[in-house]
N, C-alpha and C positions, 0 to 999 in steps of 0.2 A: 504494500499499500504506499503510495506517495505521500509526501507531507500534506499536500493540498487535499487529498482524499481523506487523510486522517483528521485534518481540521474540519472538513466538511461533515464527517461522521460525528465528531464532537459537537459541532454547532447544531446538527439535526437532533441529536439525543438531548442536549441541554435545553433546546427550545421546546421539544415535546414534553419533557419532564417538568419544565417550568410551568407550562400551561396546566398540566394535570395536577400539580400541587396547588395551584390557585383555584382551579375550577374543574370539577369532574366532568367527563365527556357526556354529551347526549348520546342517544342510542346508536345512531349511525356512526358517530366517531368511535364509540366504544367497540362496535363490531369491527370497524376498520382496523383499529389499533390491534385488536386481538388476532385478526386474520393475518396481520403482517408481523406477528411476534417472531417468526423465524427469520425475518429480515432485519432484526434490530441491529443498528449500525455499530454498536459497541458490545460484541458478544464474547469478549476475551477475558472475563473475570468470572470467578465462581459465583459472585452475587448476580452478575448478568445472566448466567446460565439458569440460576435458581429463579430469577425474576421472570425470564421468558417462560419457564415451566408454570409459574403461577398464572401468567396471562392465559396460557393454554388451558389450565384448569378452570379459569374463570369462564372461558368459552364453553368448556364441556359442561360446566354447572349451569350454564345459561343465566349467569348473573345479569340482571337488568340494570339499565342506567339509573333507575330510581333507587335500587339497592346500593349501587356504588355511590350515588350522591348522598344517601343517608349515612353511609360509612365515612365518607369524606367529611361530612358535616360533624359527625360524632368525634372523629379523630382531631380535627383542626379547630373545632369550636366556632363554626360559622354562625350557628344560632343558639349555642349553649356553651357550657364550660368545655374547653378543649381537653381531650385525653392526652394529646401530644402537641404542645404549643409550637407553631411553625415559625417562630420569630427568634432571631439571633439574640436579641437583648434579653429575652426571657431565659435563655440557656446560659448566657455569659455574664449578664449584668449582676451586680451585687444585690440589687433590689428585685430582680426577676420580673421587671415590668417592661411593657412595650414602650416605644418612643423614648428609650433610655440612651445612654451615651453611645452604645454600639449602633443604634439606629442612625444617629447623627453621623457617625463615622462612615457607615455604608452610604448614606446620602451624599457625603462628600466624595466618596469614590465614584459614584454615578456622575456627580457634577463635574469632576475632573475629566471624565470621558465624554462630556458633552451630553449626558443623558439625565433623566430623572424618573422617579417612580410615577406611574400613570395617575394614581390618586393621592398626590402629594398632600401631606398633612391630614389626610383622612384614613389612609391605610399605612401601617408601618412599612418603611422602605426595606426592612430586613426580613421580610417574609421569605421562606425557603424558595418559593416559586419565582419571586422577583430576583433573588440572588442567582438562581440557575439561569434565568432569562438574561441577566446582565452578562454572564459568562458567554451565553450563546451570541449576544449582540457583538461582543468583542471578537469572537471567533469569525463571525460573518464579516466584520470590518477587516479582519486580517486577510480574508479571502478577496476582499474588494480593493485592498491597498497594497498592491505589489507584493503579495504573499507575506505580509507582515513585516515589510522592510522597516527597520527601526527609524529611518528618516521620514516615515510617513507622519501626517498630521496627528497630533495627540500622542506621539510615541508609538512604540511597538505594542499593538493590541494583544499579541500572544503573551508577551511578558506581563502586561497589565492583568490579563486574565489569570495567569499563574500567581501573580502577587496577591490578587483578590482571593484566590483559593487559599493561599498560605496564611494570609492575614485575617481572613474572615471565615469562609465557608468550612474549611477543614477543621476549624476549632470547635465547631458545634454540630454541623450537619450529620456527620457519621453517627453520633450518639442519638440525635433526634430521629434519624431514619431507622436505626435499629429499634428504637422504641415504637415507631410507627408500624414497622413490620410485625412486631410482637403484639401490638394492640389492635391491628386491623382485623375486621371480621369478614372481609371479602378477599377472595383470591386476587382480585384486580388491584386493590390498594396495597396488599402485601407485595405484589409484583412491582408496582411503581416505586415503593420504598427500596426494594432490593436493586432494581435497575438504577436508581439514583445513586445508591452507595457504590455500585460498580462503576458508574460514570465518573464519580469523583476520583476513584483509584486510577482509572485510565487517563483522565485529564491531568492529574498530578504527575503521572509518570511520563506523559507525552509533552506537555507544554514546557518551554524553556524558562528557567529561573532568571531573574534579573542579575546581570553581572555586577 
């Protein structure tokens, strides 16, 4: 696999996972994701293999989009208390609160890259889905700016993505995703958590660290 193909695979995986952490899929999207489980772009970790298997089990069990949505809501506290808080500040902050210091640090990372959270000041910037999507956006930028040439505007997006993983995501997301996989009641949400954990391993091993 060439470097461009690897970055493209990472961008696709992080983009899909970011959306799924923020919003469960409707029925058509759910069916499509499960039917393409064998084509997952990052199949090279034990977690990815297990995650793919859970998606297949979800299809075999005919889990509906409403069942997955209910599980997503129960896990992440969309309409009630979260079983597994999806925010960095809750996992890393001393007060275990949203919109804490870590949230502001993540917001600054987005701002430095010329980006911002879509629901600024209404939704914490450090939601797991937003952090995954930020990595995806940086990878897409690398593909669009001369293969991540460090001379490109706003610096080398590949190194920026790796730094964000090192400074933020990898400090809390593996534990959060492990908890989500253990707490999930659907095969689908278990699979999403495991695929996410595998994607972090692959990205950290693949993306160049800042010199």
